[in-house]
DSSP file (Angstrom, degrees, kcal/mol; ACC not computed):
  #  RESIDUE AA STRUCTURE BP1 BP2  ACC     N-H-->O    O-->H-N    N-H-->O    O-->H-N    TCO  KAPPA ALPHA  PHI   PSI    X-CA   Y-CA   Z-CA
    1    1 A M              0   0    0      0, 0.0     2,-0.4     0, 0.0    17,-0.1   0.000 360.0 360.0 360.0 135.0  -70.6   59.6   62.6
    2    2 A L        -     0   0    0     15,-0.1     2,-0.4    13,-0.0    15,-0.2  -0.751 360.0-167.7 -94.0 137.6  -72.8   59.9   59.5
    3    3 A I  E     -A   16   0A   0     13,-1.6    13,-3.7    -2,-0.4     2,-0.3  -0.993  11.2-144.6-125.3 127.9  -71.2   60.5   56.1
    4    4 A T  E     -A   15   0A   0     -2,-0.4     2,-0.3    11,-0.2    11,-0.2  -0.712  14.0-167.2 -93.9 144.6  -73.2   61.6   53.1
    5    5 A N  E     -A   14   0A   0      9,-2.9     9,-2.3    -2,-0.3     2,-0.4  -0.959   4.2-168.2-128.8 146.2  -72.4   60.4   49.6
    6    6 A E  E     +A   13   0A   0     -2,-0.3     2,-0.3     7,-0.2     7,-0.2  -0.996   9.7 177.2-138.7 131.2  -73.8   61.6   46.3
    7    7 A Y  E  >> +A   12   0A   0      5,-3.0     5,-1.8    -2,-0.4     4,-0.8  -0.893  55.8  21.0-130.9 158.8  -73.3   59.9   42.9
    8    8 A F  T >45S-     0   0    0     -2,-0.3     3,-1.6     1,-0.2    -1,-0.2   0.918 132.0 -48.4  51.9  56.4  -74.4   60.5   39.3
    9    9 A D  T 345S-     0   0    0      1,-0.3    -1,-0.2    -3,-0.2    -2,-0.0   0.829 111.5 -51.4  54.8  36.8  -75.2   64.2   39.6
   10   10 A G  T 345S+     0   0    0     -3,-0.4    -1,-0.3     2,-0.3    -2,-0.2   0.523 110.0 117.9  84.2   5.7  -77.2   63.7   42.8
   11   11 A K  T <<5S+     0   0    0     -3,-1.6    19,-3.0    -4,-0.8     2,-0.4   0.675  78.7  41.4 -80.4 -16.4  -79.4   60.9   41.3
   12   12 A V  E   <S+AB   7  29A   0     -5,-1.8    -5,-3.0    17,-0.2     2,-0.4  -0.991  74.1 172.8-129.9 123.3  -78.1   58.4   43.9
   13   13 A K  E     +AB   6  28A   0     15,-2.1    15,-2.4    -2,-0.4     2,-0.3  -0.974   1.3 172.6-132.0 145.4  -77.6   59.6   47.5
   14   14 A S  E     -AB   5  27A   0     -9,-2.3    -9,-2.9    -2,-0.4     2,-0.5  -0.972  26.4-138.2-147.2 162.8  -76.7   57.7   50.6
   15   15 A I  E     -AB   4  26A   0     11,-2.5    11,-2.1    -2,-0.3     2,-0.3  -0.993  23.7-145.5-122.0 122.5  -75.8   58.1   54.3
   16   16 A A  E     +AB   3  25A   0    -13,-3.7   -13,-1.6    -2,-0.5     2,-0.3  -0.663  29.2 154.9 -89.7 143.2  -73.0   55.9   55.6
   17   17 A F  E     - B   0  24A   0      7,-2.7     7,-2.8    -2,-0.3     2,-0.4  -0.956  34.9-125.5-155.3 168.8  -73.1   54.6   59.2
   18   18 A T  E     + B   0  23A   0     -2,-0.3     5,-0.2     5,-0.2     2,-0.2  -0.989  33.3 159.3-124.6 134.3  -71.8   51.8   61.3
   19   19 A N  E >   - B   0  22A   0      3,-2.3     3,-2.0    -2,-0.4    -2,-0.0  -0.648  60.9 -66.4-135.1-165.8  -74.0   49.5   63.5
   20   20 A A  T 3  S+     0   0    0      1,-0.3     3,-0.1    -2,-0.2    -2,-0.0   0.765 132.5  53.4 -60.5 -25.4  -73.8   46.1   65.1
   21   21 A E  T 3  S-     0   0    0      1,-0.3     2,-0.3     0, 0.0    -1,-0.3   0.515 116.9-115.0 -86.3  -5.3  -73.7   44.5   61.7
   22   22 A G  E <   +B   19   0A   0     -3,-2.0    -3,-2.3    67,-0.1    -1,-0.3  -0.766  66.6   2.1 109.9-155.5  -70.8   46.6   60.6
   23   23 A K  E    S+B   18   0A   0     67,-0.3    67,-2.4    -2,-0.3     2,-0.3  -0.462  71.1 159.7 -73.5 139.6  -70.4   49.3   57.9
   24   24 A A  E     -BC  17  89A   0     -7,-2.8    -7,-2.7    65,-0.2     2,-0.3  -0.964  28.1-147.0-151.7 164.2  -73.6   50.2   56.0
   25   25 A T  E     -BC  16  88A   0     63,-2.0    63,-3.1    -2,-0.3     2,-0.4  -0.990   4.6-156.9-134.0 146.3  -75.3   52.8   53.8
   26   26 A A  E     +BC  15  87A   0    -11,-2.1   -11,-2.5    -2,-0.3     2,-0.3  -0.988  33.3 154.0-118.2 131.6  -78.9   53.8   53.5
   27   27 A G  E     -BC  14  86A   0     59,-2.4    59,-2.1    -2,-0.4     2,-0.4  -0.892  39.6-123.7-152.2 178.2  -79.8   55.5   50.3
   28   28 A V  E     -BC  13  85A   0    -15,-2.4   -15,-2.1    -2,-0.3     2,-0.5  -0.986  16.7-156.3-130.8 138.9  -82.3   56.5   47.6
   29   29 A I  E     -BC  12  84A   0     55,-2.9    55,-1.9    -2,-0.4   -17,-0.2  -0.975  10.9-147.4-118.5 123.7  -81.9   55.9   43.8
   30   30 A S        -     0   0    0    -19,-3.0    50,-0.3    -2,-0.5    52,-0.1  -0.426  46.4 -68.2 -80.2 162.2  -83.8   58.1   41.3
   31   31 A P  S    S+     0   0    0      0, 0.0     2,-0.3     0, 0.0    50,-0.2  -0.235  93.8  74.4 -53.1 136.0  -85.1   56.7   38.1
   32   32 A G  E    S-F   80   0B   0     48,-2.3    48,-2.6    50,-0.1     2,-0.4  -0.867  79.8 -78.3 148.4-179.4  -82.2   55.7   35.7
   33   33 A T  E     +F   79   0B   0     -2,-0.3     2,-0.3    46,-0.2    46,-0.2  -0.966  44.7 178.6-118.4 133.0  -79.5   53.1   35.1
   34   34 A Y  E     -F   78   0B   0     44,-2.6    44,-2.7    -2,-0.4     2,-0.4  -0.981  18.9-147.7-138.4 143.8  -76.3   53.2   37.2
   35   35 A E  E     -F   77   0B   0     -2,-0.3     2,-0.3    42,-0.2    42,-0.2  -0.946  18.7-173.1-114.9 134.8  -73.1   51.1   37.3
   36   36 A F  E     -F   76   0B   0     40,-3.1    40,-2.2    -2,-0.4     2,-0.3  -0.866  14.4-144.2-123.0 155.7  -71.1   50.7   40.6
   37   37 A S  E     -F   75   0B   0     -2,-0.3     2,-0.4    38,-0.2    38,-0.2  -0.884  17.1-144.2-113.4 150.7  -67.8   49.1   41.5
   38   38 A T        -     0   0    0     36,-2.5    35,-0.4    -2,-0.3    36,-0.2  -0.883  22.7-177.5-116.3 148.6  -67.2   47.2   44.8
   39   39 A S  S    S+     0   0    0     -2,-0.4     2,-0.3     1,-0.2    33,-0.1   0.550  81.3  19.8-110.6 -19.0  -64.2   47.0   47.0
   40   40 A S  S    S-     0   0    0     31,-0.1    -1,-0.2    32,-0.1    34,-0.2  -0.876 100.7 -72.4-138.0 171.9  -65.8   44.6   49.5
   41   41 A K        -     0   0    0     -2,-0.3    50,-2.5    31,-0.1     2,-0.4  -0.368  52.3-160.0 -63.0 147.6  -68.7   42.1   49.5
   42   42 A E  E     -ED  70  90A   0     28,-2.3    28,-2.4    48,-0.2     2,-0.5  -0.988  21.1-163.0-134.9 143.3  -72.1   43.8   49.6
   43   43 A R  E     -ED  69  89A   0     46,-2.3    46,-2.6    -2,-0.4     2,-0.7  -0.970  17.8-162.8-121.0 112.3  -75.6   42.8   50.6
   44   44 A M  E     -ED  68  88A   0     24,-2.6    24,-1.7    -2,-0.5     2,-0.5  -0.865   3.0-166.4-104.9 114.6  -78.1   45.3   49.1
   45   45 A V  E     -ED  67  87A   0     42,-3.2    42,-2.3    -2,-0.7     2,-0.4  -0.874  15.7-137.5-103.5 124.0  -81.5   45.2   50.7
   46   46 A I  E     + D   0  86A   0     20,-2.8    19,-3.4    -2,-0.5    40,-0.3  -0.678  21.7 179.1 -81.3 128.5  -84.3   47.0   48.9
   47   47 A T  E     +     0   0A   0     38,-2.5     2,-0.3    -2,-0.4    39,-0.2   0.626  66.6   4.6-108.3 -17.6  -86.5   48.9   51.4
   48   48 A S  E    S+ D   0  85A   0     37,-1.3    37,-1.7    15,-0.0    -1,-0.4  -0.946 108.1  11.4-161.2 150.0  -89.0   50.5   49.0
   49   49 A G  S    S-     0   0    0     -2,-0.3    15,-0.8    35,-0.2     2,-0.4  -0.307  86.8 -67.4  82.1-168.3  -89.8   50.3   45.3
   50   50 A I  E     -G   63   0B   0     13,-0.2    31,-0.6    33,-0.1     2,-0.4  -0.990  42.1-170.2-127.5 132.4  -88.4   47.9   42.7
   51   51 A L  E     -GH  62  80B   0     11,-2.9    11,-2.7    -2,-0.4     2,-0.5  -0.988  12.7-148.8-126.0 129.4  -84.8   47.8   41.6
   52   52 A E  E     -GH  61  79B   0     27,-2.7    27,-2.8    -2,-0.4     2,-0.4  -0.861  22.8-170.9 -95.6 127.2  -83.5   45.8   38.6
   53   53 A A  E     -GH  60  78B   0      7,-2.8     7,-2.2    -2,-0.5     2,-0.6  -0.943  19.4-156.0-123.2 140.8  -79.9   44.6   39.2
   54   54 A T  E     +GH  59  77B   0     23,-2.9    23,-1.8    -2,-0.4     2,-0.4  -0.956  24.0 168.5-114.1 111.5  -77.4   42.9   36.9
   55   55 A V  E >   -GH  58  76B   0      3,-2.4     3,-2.0    -2,-0.6    21,-0.1  -0.990  69.4  -9.6-126.3 126.9  -74.9   41.0   38.9
   56   56 A D  T 3  S-     0   0    0     19,-0.5    -1,-0.1    -2,-0.4     3,-0.1   0.852 130.2 -55.3  53.4  37.7  -72.4   38.6   37.3
   57   57 A G  T 3  S+     0   0    0      1,-0.2     2,-0.5    -3,-0.1    -1,-0.3   0.453 114.0 116.0  79.4   0.9  -74.3   38.9   34.0
   58   58 A I  E <   -G   55   0B   0     -3,-2.0    -3,-2.4     2,-0.0     2,-0.4  -0.910  50.4-156.7-107.7 126.2  -77.7   37.9   35.6
   59   59 A T  E     +G   54   0B   0     -2,-0.5     2,-0.3    -5,-0.2    -5,-0.2  -0.870  22.5 158.0-105.4 132.0  -80.5   40.5   35.6
   60   60 A K  E     -G   53   0B   0     -7,-2.2    -7,-2.8    -2,-0.4     2,-0.4  -0.993  36.7-120.3-150.2 148.7  -83.3   40.2   38.1
   61   61 A Q  E     -G   52   0B   0     -2,-0.3     2,-0.4    -9,-0.2    -9,-0.2  -0.747  24.9-164.3 -92.1 140.8  -85.9   42.5   39.7
   62   62 A Y  E     -G   51   0B   0    -11,-2.7   -11,-2.9    -2,-0.4     2,-0.2  -0.986   3.8-166.4-125.8 134.2  -85.9   43.0   43.5
   63   63 A K  E >   -G   50   0B   0     -2,-0.4     3,-2.6   -13,-0.2   -17,-0.3  -0.615  46.0 -50.5-112.9 175.6  -88.7   44.5   45.5
   64   64 A S  T 3  S+     0   0    0    -15,-0.8   -17,-0.2     1,-0.3    -1,-0.2  -0.137 127.2  20.7 -48.3 129.6  -89.0   45.8   49.0
   65   65 A G  T 3  S+     0   0    0    -19,-3.4    -1,-0.3     1,-0.4     2,-0.2   0.219 102.8 104.9  94.0 -13.7  -87.7   43.2   51.5
   66   66 A E    <   -     0   0    0     -3,-2.6   -20,-2.8   -20,-0.2    -1,-0.4  -0.586  49.3-168.1 -96.8 162.7  -85.6   41.4   49.0
   67   67 A F  E     -E   45   0A   0    -22,-0.2     2,-0.3    -2,-0.2   -22,-0.2  -0.946  12.0-152.8-144.2 163.6  -81.8   41.5   48.6
   68   68 A F  E     -E   44   0A   0    -24,-1.7   -24,-2.6    -2,-0.3     2,-0.4  -0.964  16.5-131.1-135.9 158.1  -78.9   40.6   46.3
   69   69 A L  E     -E   43   0A   0     -2,-0.3     2,-0.4   -26,-0.2   -26,-0.2  -0.843  14.4-165.2-110.9 143.9  -75.3   39.9   47.0
   70   70 A V  E     -E   42   0A   0    -28,-2.4   -28,-2.3    -2,-0.4     6,-0.1  -0.996  18.7-128.4-129.3 132.9  -72.3   41.3   45.1
   71   71 A S        -     0   0    0     -2,-0.4     3,-0.5   -30,-0.2   -31,-0.1  -0.312  35.4 -93.5 -73.1 160.6  -68.7   40.0   45.3
   72   72 A E  S    S+     0   0    0      1,-0.2   -33,-0.2   -33,-0.1    -1,-0.1  -0.373 104.2  22.5 -71.3 155.5  -65.8   42.2   46.1
   73   73 A Q  S    S+     0   0    0    -35,-0.4     2,-0.3     1,-0.2    -1,-0.2   0.888 102.3 107.1  55.9  46.8  -63.7   43.8   43.4
   74   74 A T        -     0   0    0     -3,-0.5   -36,-2.5   -36,-0.2     2,-0.3  -0.860  63.0-120.2-140.4 175.0  -66.5   43.6   40.8
   75   75 A K  E     +F   37   0B   0     -2,-0.3   -19,-0.5   -38,-0.2     2,-0.3  -0.912  26.1 174.8-118.9 150.0  -69.0   45.8   39.0
   76   76 A F  E     -FH  36  55B   0    -40,-2.2   -40,-3.1    -2,-0.3     2,-0.3  -0.976  15.9-143.5-146.4 158.3  -72.8   45.7   39.0
   77   77 A S  E     -FH  35  54B   0    -23,-1.8   -23,-2.9    -2,-0.3     2,-0.3  -0.917   9.0-164.6-125.1 153.3  -75.5   47.8   37.5
   78   78 A V  E     -FH  34  53B   0    -44,-2.7   -44,-2.6    -2,-0.3     2,-0.4  -0.959   3.9-159.4-131.9 151.9  -79.0   48.8   38.7
   79   79 A Q  E     -FH  33  52B   0    -27,-2.8   -27,-2.7    -2,-0.3     2,-0.4  -0.993   5.6-170.2-133.7 128.5  -82.0   50.3   37.0
   80   80 A A  E     -FH  32  51B   0    -48,-2.6   -48,-2.3    -2,-0.4   -29,-0.1  -0.959  13.5-173.0-115.8 133.4  -84.8   52.1   38.8
   81   81 A K  S    S+     0   0    0    -31,-0.6     2,-0.3    -2,-0.4    -1,-0.1   0.560  82.4  14.3 -97.8 -12.2  -88.0   53.1   37.0
   82   82 A E  S    S-     0   0    0    -32,-0.4    -1,-0.2   -52,-0.1   -32,-0.1  -0.931 107.0 -67.0-147.7 167.3  -89.2   55.0   40.1
   83   83 A D        +     0   0    0     -2,-0.3     2,-0.3    -3,-0.1   -53,-0.2  -0.343  59.8 174.9 -56.7 136.2  -87.5   56.3   43.3
   84   84 A C  E     -C   29   0A   0    -55,-1.9   -55,-2.9   -35,-0.1     2,-0.3  -0.964  18.4-142.7-141.3 161.4  -86.5   53.4   45.4
   85   85 A S  E     +CD  28  48A   0    -37,-1.7   -38,-2.5    -2,-0.3   -37,-1.3  -0.859  18.1 175.6-126.3 160.5  -84.5   53.0   48.7
   86   86 A Y  E     -CD  27  46A   0    -59,-2.1   -59,-2.4    -2,-0.3     2,-0.4  -0.959  26.5-138.5-152.8 164.3  -82.1   50.5   50.0
   87   87 A V  E     -CD  26  45A   0    -42,-2.3   -42,-3.2    -2,-0.3     2,-0.5  -0.994  22.9-160.8-127.1 129.3  -79.7   49.6   52.8
   88   88 A C  E     -CD  25  44A   0    -63,-3.1   -63,-2.0    -2,-0.4     2,-0.4  -0.951   0.6-159.8-115.9 125.5  -76.4   48.2   51.8
   89   89 A Y  E     -CD  24  43A   0    -46,-2.6   -46,-2.3    -2,-0.5     2,-0.3  -0.868  12.5-148.2-104.0 136.6  -74.2   46.2   54.2
   90   90 A Y  E       D   0  42A   0    -67,-2.4   -67,-0.3    -2,-0.4   -48,-0.2  -0.788 360.0 360.0-109.2 146.6  -70.5   45.8   53.5
   91   91 A G              0   0    0    -50,-2.5   -49,-0.2    -2,-0.3    -1,-0.2   0.421 360.0 360.0  94.6 360.0  -68.1   43.0   54.3
């Protein structure tokens, strides 16, 4: 079953699904800066565009095909200068 999610007045949208790797979301981020909280570990894979992420106080840019990891029970922020897309795997 697909579940849609919308954050930050529709500037970040995703579709949640489950596959062989477990729970995941595929989404699009519009230009802007956004802060998220986690309840589980996350692996965020950039599928198009460039996304700047600040995780554990370290800021780095990620482009298509690259990923970053986020620990559970933490906050991280991302900044997009253009529309970009991602797949996020949980757990």
